[in-house]
Each structure stands twice: as structure tokens, then as C-alpha cells.
C-alpha positions in Angstrom: 0.0 0.0 0.0 1.3 3.4 -0.9 2.1 5.8 1.9 0.1 8.7 0.3 -2.2 7.1 -2.3 -3.8 10.4 -3.5 -0.7 12.3 -4.2 0.6 12.6 -7.7 4.4 11.9 -8.0 6.1 15.1 -9.0 7.4 15.1 -12.6 8.1 18.6 -13.8 8.1 17.5 -17.4 9.9 19.7 -19.9 12.6 22.1 -18.9 14.6 22.2 -15.7 15.1 24.4 -12.7 17.6 25.1 -10.0 17.8 27.3 -6.9 20.6 28.9 -5.0 21.8 31.6 -2.6 24.2 34.4 -3.0 26.4 35.0 0.1 24.8 32.2 2.2 25.6 32.8 5.9 24.5 29.6 7.6 24.8 26.0 6.7 21.4 25.2 8.4 19.7 27.3 5.7 21.6 25.4 3.0 20.5 22.0 4.5 16.9 23.1 4.7 16.8 24.4 1.1 18.6 21.3 -0.1 16.0 19.1 1.4 13.2 21.2 0.0 14.9 21.2 -3.4 14.9 17.4 -3.4 11.3 17.1 -2.3 10.1 19.5 -4.9 12.2 18.0 -7.7 14.8 20.7 -8.4 17.5 19.7 -10.8 20.4 21.4 -9.0 21.3 23.8 -6.1 24.1 26.4 -6.0 25.8 28.9 -3.7 27.8 32.0 -4.6 30.5 33.3 -2.3 30.7 30.6 0.3 30.5 32.0 3.9 29.2 29.0 5.7 30.7 26.0 7.5 29.8 22.6 6.2 27.6 20.7 8.7 24.8 18.0 8.6 21.4 19.6 8.7 20.0 17.7 5.8 18.4 14.6 7.3 17.5 13.2 3.8 21.1 13.4 2.6 19.9 15.3 -0.4 23.5 15.9 -1.4 23.5 12.3 -2.7 20.6 13.2 -5.1 20.9 16.8 -6.2 24.2 18.4 -7.2 25.5 21.5 -5.4 27.5 23.9 -7.5 29.8 26.4 -5.7 30.8 29.6 -7.4 33.4 32.0 -5.9 31.9 35.2 -7.5 28.9 36.5 -9.3 30.9 36.7 -12.5 31.8 33.0 -12.2 28.1 32.2 -11.6 26.9 34.3 -14.6 29.4 32.7 -16.9 28.1 29.2 -15.9 24.3 29.8 -16.3 22.7 27.1 -18.4 21.8 28.0 -22.0 18.3 29.3 -22.4 17.6 29.6 -18.7 15.9 32.6 -17.2 17.6 34.1 -14.1 14.8 34.8 -11.6 15.8 36.9 -8.6 13.7 36.5 -5.4 13.9 39.9 -3.7 11.9 42.8 -2.2 12.6 45.2 -5.0 10.7 48.0 -6.8 10.6 46.0 -10.1 9.5 42.7 -8.4 6.3 41.1 -9.5 4.1 39.2 -6.9 4.7 35.5 -6.7 0.9 35.0 -6.6 0.6 36.2 -10.3 4.0 35.0 -11.5 4.3 32.5 -14.4 7.4 30.4 -13.9 9.6 29.9 -17.0 10.2 26.4 -18.4 13.9 26.7 -17.7 14.7 28.7 -14.6 17.5 29.5 -12.2 16.1 31.0 -9.0 18.5 33.3 -7.1 18.0 34.2 -3.5 20.0 36.8 -1.5 21.9 36.3 1.8 20.0 36.2 5.0 21.5 39.5 6.2 22.0 41.5 3.0 19.7 40.2 0.3 20.7 40.4 -3.4 23.2 43.0 -4.4 22.4 45.4 -7.2 25.0 43.7 -9.4 22.9 40.5 -9.2 19.5 42.2 -9.6 20.5 44.0 -12.8 21.5 40.7 -14.4 18.2 39.0 -13.5 15.7 38.5 -16.3 12.8 38.7 -13.8 12.5 39.6 -10.1 9.8 38.0 -7.9 8.6 39.0 -4.5 6.9 36.9 -1.9 4.0 38.8 -0.2 4.8 40.5 3.1 6.4 43.7 4.4 9.5 42.0 5.7 12.0 39.5 4.3 11.7 35.8 5.1 14.3 33.3 6.2 16.2 32.5 3.0 15.5 28.7 3.1 11.8 29.4 3.8 11.6 31.8 0.9 13.3 29.3 -1.4 10.9 26.6 -0.3 7.9 28.8 -1.0 9.1 29.6 -4.5 9.7 25.9 -5.3 6.3 24.9 -4.0 4.6 27.7 -6.0 6.3 26.4 -9.2 5.0 22.8 -8.6 1.6 24.1 -7.6 1.2 26.2 -10.8 2.3 23.3 -12.9 -0.5 21.2 -11.4 2.0 18.9 -9.6 1.4 17.5 -6.2 -2.4 17.7 -6.3 -4.7 14.9 -5.4 -6.2 12.5 -8.0 -9.6 12.6 -6.3 
């Protein structure tokens, strides 16, 4: 007997997506986002400008299933973006569109800012699109990333019940 018989197994179909953090400050946030990325079927995870210590906060051992790319600088990251992918910044910014009305691209790389500083202007200007999660204040970075991943799956009709 299946553990959750009414849940559709996620298969995001065409395209790909990954998510990452610029200037990550704590490894706990990386572990949480990594676990969410595995559950929500992200293809890869990345960090830019490593400031964290490696530690075990990922109880699912997602590192065995989803690759993590580490970039030293924004330029190194920009030079490595997958062909045809849209860079989507997640940030409280004047050009942000609300996540509630956002249509996710088929091929996306989602970029979150550091817990304490957000995305720098050098990153925002390179983003094809910028999305904002509702609220006056910024969320924890791993929570924000998890919400964006869930929104992508939800809008693709994945994870809904068969009933």
C-alpha cells in the first residue's frame, strides 16, 4: 500500500530548474533548502560566495541526489548559467512582481539573497525577472526558497490529489 495514495508523484516535465543563494551565511539554511529542493524535484542547487561552514542539517542526505555547485563570485556564476535559462531573482525590489501572479519559466534558475544582506544590485541588474513573496519583511532564505519551489510545482499542477 502506498504511503500517500492520493498524491501525484512530481514530474516537472519539460525544462529544468535550480535554486541557489548568494552569500549564504548559515549551513542550516543550506541544509533546509537542499531538502526542499529534493522534495520539490529541483535539478540542482548552488551557492555563490561561500561564507558557511559545512555541517549536517539535511536529514534526507539530499547531497546524494541533487548536485550542489559552488561559485566564488557573481561573474563566475553568470558565466556558468545554463543555456536558455531565465535568471529569476527573489527579492523585495521595486521591479518585483508578486509571486501569486507570476508564471514560472520552463527553464529557470532562482537566485536568493543572503540572510542578512539580500541580493546586491550587481545581481539584480542581471536577473531576467524579479519576484517578491508577499509581506512587508523578508523571510528566512530557506523558507523563501521553499515557497518559490512549492509555487512552481503548484502552478504546474503537480502534487495535487487524484480525487
